[in-house]
C-alpha positions as a Markdown table, in Angstrom:
| # | Residue | x | y | z |
|---|---|---|---|---|
| 1 | Met | 37.2 | 8.4 | -9.7 |
| 2 | Ile | 34.2 | 7.1 | -7.9 |
| 3 | Gly | 31.4 | 5.2 | -9.5 |
| 4 | Val | 28.8 | 2.4 | -9.0 |
| 5 | Gly | 28.9 | -0.9 | -10.4 |
| 6 | Gly | 27.3 | -4.4 | -10.2 |
| 7 | Gly | 27.4 | -7.6 | -11.5 |
| 8 | Tyr | 26.4 | -11.5 | -11.4 |
| 9 | Ile | 28.3 | -14.8 | -10.6 |
| 10 | Gly | 26.5 | -18.0 | -11.9 |
| 11 | Leu | 27.6 | -20.8 | -9.6 |
| 12 | Gly | 26.4 | -23.4 | -11.8 |
| 13 | Arg | 23.4 | -25.9 | -11.2 |
| 14 | Asp | 23.1 | -29.1 | -9.2 |
| 15 | Ala | 20.6 | -32.1 | -10.0 |
| 16 | Val | 18.1 | -33.0 | -7.4 |
| 17 | Thr | 17.7 | -36.5 | -5.8 |
| 18 | Ser | 13.7 | -36.9 | -6.0 |
| 19 | Ala | 11.5 | -39.7 | -4.9 |
| 20 | Ile | 9.1 | -38.6 | -7.7 |
| 21 | Ser | 9.1 | -38.6 | -11.4 |
| 22 | Gly | 10.5 | -35.4 | -13.2 |
| 23 | Asn | 13.5 | -33.4 | -14.1 |
| 24 | Phe | 14.5 | -31.1 | -11.2 |
| 25 | Tyr | 17.8 | -29.0 | -10.8 |
| 26 | Arg | 18.9 | -26.4 | -8.1 |
| 27 | Thr | 20.7 | -23.4 | -9.5 |
| 28 | His | 23.1 | -21.1 | -7.2 |
| 29 | Asn | 23.8 | -17.7 | -8.3 |
| 30 | Val | 25.4 | -14.3 | -6.4 |
| 31 | Tyr | 24.1 | -10.7 | -7.7 |
| 32 | Trp | 26.2 | -7.7 | -6.3 |
| 33 | Leu | 25.7 | -3.7 | -6.4 |
| 34 | Gln | 29.1 | -1.9 | -5.5 |
| 35 | Ala | 30.3 | 1.5 | -4.7 |
| 36 | Leu | 33.6 | 1.8 | -6.5 |
| 37 | Gly | 36.6 | 3.5 | -6.6 |
| 38 | Arg | 39.6 | 4.1 | -8.6 |
| 39 | Tyr | 42.9 | 5.9 | -7.7 |
| 40 | Arg | 44.7 | 6.7 | -11.0 |
| 41 | Pro | 48.0 | 8.5 | -9.8 |
| 42 | Ile | 49.2 | 9.5 | -13.3 |
| 43 | Val | 46.7 | 10.7 | -15.7 |
| 44 | Trp | 47.9 | 13.2 | -18.3 |
| 45 | Pro | 51.7 | 12.8 | -18.9 |
| 46 | Ser | 52.1 | 9.1 | -19.9 |
| 47 | Lys | 50.7 | 6.5 | -22.3 |
| 48 | Trp | 50.6 | 3.7 | -19.8 |
| 49 | Asn | 49.0 | 4.2 | -16.5 |
| 50 | Pro | 48.6 | 2.0 | -13.4 |
| 51 | Phe | 45.5 | 2.0 | -10.9 |
| 52 | Leu | 43.9 | 0.6 | -7.8 |
| 53 | Asp | 40.3 | -0.5 | -7.6 |
| 54 | Val | 38.0 | -0.8 | -4.6 |
| 55 | Gly | 34.6 | -1.9 | -4.3 |
| 56 | Val | 32.1 | -2.7 | -1.3 |
| 57 | Gly | 28.3 | -3.2 | -1.3 |
| 58 | Pro | 25.6 | -5.9 | -0.7 |
| 59 | Gly | 25.3 | -9.2 | -2.4 |
| 60 | Leu | 22.3 | -11.3 | -2.8 |
| 61 | Tyr | 22.9 | -15.1 | -2.6 |
| 62 | Ser | 20.0 | -16.9 | -4.4 |
| 63 | Ser | 19.4 | -20.5 | -4.9 |
| 64 | Gly | 16.3 | -22.0 | -6.6 |
| 65 | Ile | 14.6 | -25.5 | -7.3 |
| 66 | Tyr | 13.1 | -25.5 | -10.7 |
| 67 | Glu | 11.6 | -28.4 | -12.6 |
| 68 | Gln | 12.0 | -28.7 | -16.2 |
| 69 | Leu | 8.6 | -29.7 | -18.2 |
| 70 | Ser | 8.6 | -30.4 | -21.4 |
| 71 | Glu | 8.0 | -26.6 | -22.6 |
| 72 | Glu | 8.5 | -24.7 | -19.8 |
| 73 | Val | 10.5 | -24.3 | -16.6 |
| 74 | Val | 8.5 | -23.9 | -13.0 |
| 75 | Arg | 10.3 | -22.3 | -10.2 |
| 76 | Leu | 9.3 | -24.6 | -7.2 |
| 77 | Glu | 11.1 | -23.2 | -4.2 |
| 78 | Gly | 13.8 | -20.5 | -3.5 |
| 79 | Gln | 16.4 | -19.1 | -0.9 |
| 80 | Asn | 17.7 | -15.9 | -0.7 |
| 81 | Ala | 20.5 | -14.3 | 1.5 |
| 82 | Leu | 21.8 | -10.8 | 1.7 |
| 83 | Gly | 25.5 | -10.2 | 2.8 |
| 84 | Phe | 28.2 | -8.1 | 2.2 |
| 85 | Thr | 30.6 | -8.2 | -0.7 |
| 86 | Tyr | 34.1 | -6.2 | -1.5 |
| 87 | Gln | 36.8 | -6.7 | -4.0 |
| 88 | Ala | 40.2 | -5.3 | -5.0 |
| 89 | Gly | 41.6 | -4.9 | -8.4 |
| 90 | Leu | 44.9 | -4.0 | -10.0 |
| 91 | Gly | 45.1 | -2.5 | -13.5 |
| 92 | Leu | 46.7 | -1.0 | -16.5 |
| 93 | Gly | 45.3 | 1.6 | -19.0 |
| 94 | Lys | 46.7 | 2.6 | -22.5 |
| 95 | Arg | 45.4 | 6.1 | -23.0 |
| 96 | Trp | 44.4 | 6.3 | -26.6 |
| 97 | Asp | 45.5 | 9.9 | -28.1 |
| 98 | Arg | 42.6 | 12.1 | -28.4 |
| 99 | Thr | 43.8 | 15.7 | -29.7 |
| 100 | His | 42.3 | 18.5 | -27.9 |
| 101 | His | 39.9 | 16.2 | -25.4 |
| 102 | Ala | 40.3 | 14.7 | -22.4 |
| 103 | Pro | 41.7 | 11.0 | -22.3 |
| 104 | Val | 40.3 | 7.9 | -22.9 |
| 105 | Tyr | 41.9 | 4.6 | -21.7 |
| 106 | Leu | 41.7 | 1.2 | -22.5 |
| 107 | Asp | 41.9 | -0.6 | -18.8 |
| 108 | Leu | 43.0 | -4.1 | -18.3 |
| 109 | Thr | 42.2 | -4.9 | -14.6 |
| 110 | Trp | 42.8 | -8.2 | -12.6 |
| 111 | His | 39.9 | -8.3 | -9.5 |
| 112 | Val | 39.7 | -10.4 | -6.1 |
| 113 | Phe | 36.2 | -10.7 | -5.1 |
| 114 | Gln | 35.4 | -11.6 | -1.6 |
| 115 | Ser | 31.8 | -11.8 | 0.5 |
| 116 | Asp | 31.0 | -12.7 | 3.9 |
| 117 | Gly | 29.9 | -16.1 | 4.9 |
| 118 | Leu | 26.6 | -16.9 | 5.1 |
| 119 | Ser | 24.5 | -20.0 | 6.1 |
| 120 | Trp | 23.5 | -21.2 | 2.6 |
| 121 | Val | 22.2 | -24.2 | 0.6 |
| 122 | Asn | 25.0 | -26.8 | 0.6 |
| 123 | Arg | 25.6 | -28.0 | -2.9 |
| 124 | Asn | 24.1 | -31.6 | -4.0 |
| 125 | Thr | 22.1 | -31.9 | -0.7 |
| 126 | Thr | 18.4 | -31.0 | -2.2 |
| 127 | Gln | 16.2 | -34.0 | -1.9 |
| 128 | Ile | 12.4 | -34.4 | -2.8 |
| 129 | Ser | 10.3 | -36.9 | -1.1 |
| 130 | Ser | 7.7 | -39.2 | -2.2 |
| 131 | Asp | 5.1 | -36.5 | -0.6 |
| 132 | Gly | 7.0 | -33.9 | -2.0 |
| 133 | Asn | 8.7 | -32.2 | 0.6 |
| 134 | Ile | 11.9 | -30.7 | -0.4 |
| 135 | Thr | 14.9 | -31.0 | 2.2 |
| 136 | Phe | 18.4 | -29.9 | 2.1 |
| 137 | Arg | 21.5 | -28.9 | 4.5 |
| 138 | Arg | 23.0 | -25.4 | 5.0 |
| 139 | Gln | 26.5 | -24.7 | 5.5 |
| 140 | Ile | 28.3 | -21.4 | 6.2 |
| 141 | Arg | 30.0 | -20.1 | 2.9 |
| 142 | Ser | 31.5 | -17.5 | 1.2 |
| 143 | Ile | 32.3 | -16.5 | -2.2 |
| 144 | Ser | 35.8 | -16.0 | -3.6 |
| 145 | His | 36.3 | -15.2 | -7.2 |
| 146 | Gln | 39.1 | -13.8 | -9.5 |
| 147 | Lys | 38.2 | -11.9 | -12.8 |
| 148 | Leu | 40.1 | -10.4 | -15.5 |
| 149 | Thr | 38.2 | -7.2 | -17.3 |
| 150 | Leu | 38.6 | -5.3 | -20.1 |
| 151 | Ser | 37.3 | -2.1 | -20.1 |
| 152 | Ile | 36.9 | 1.7 | -21.7 |
| 153 | Thr | 37.4 | 4.6 | -19.1 |
| 154 | Gly | 36.8 | 8.2 | -20.2 |
| 155 | Phe | 37.3 | 11.5 | -18.4 |
| 156 | Trp | 35.1 | 14.4 | -19.6 |
């Protein structure tokens, strides 16, 4: 089975040290789009089917500085970097009985997500000076993430 998938990982937010008054913070996020492949060696004869997933594609690393005003949030500055992401997963699917139709599976999958290292904003290093200049340090960083997914897969 071949498909396309995407997703989002919210990496949290940090307080920003500021010499001027205001409520400032920085967010960190990753968005990705991947070509996905699934190898399911046993399809028809059994109720339980193991499978292997793989995915590759671009990832957008986004970090932004925001000011929380009384009723609204204003984005002051943002940094983006484009990199390469990949994932692998192992799963097990339970076939639902469907009389005279193609099978449908309830799949449970454990994925490991990884990205290439990029020069990205170092956490908790953003500062705003008294004249409004924003400074921060960069570091080489890659994202490593594990997830457990529950999905429905059908063959029509």
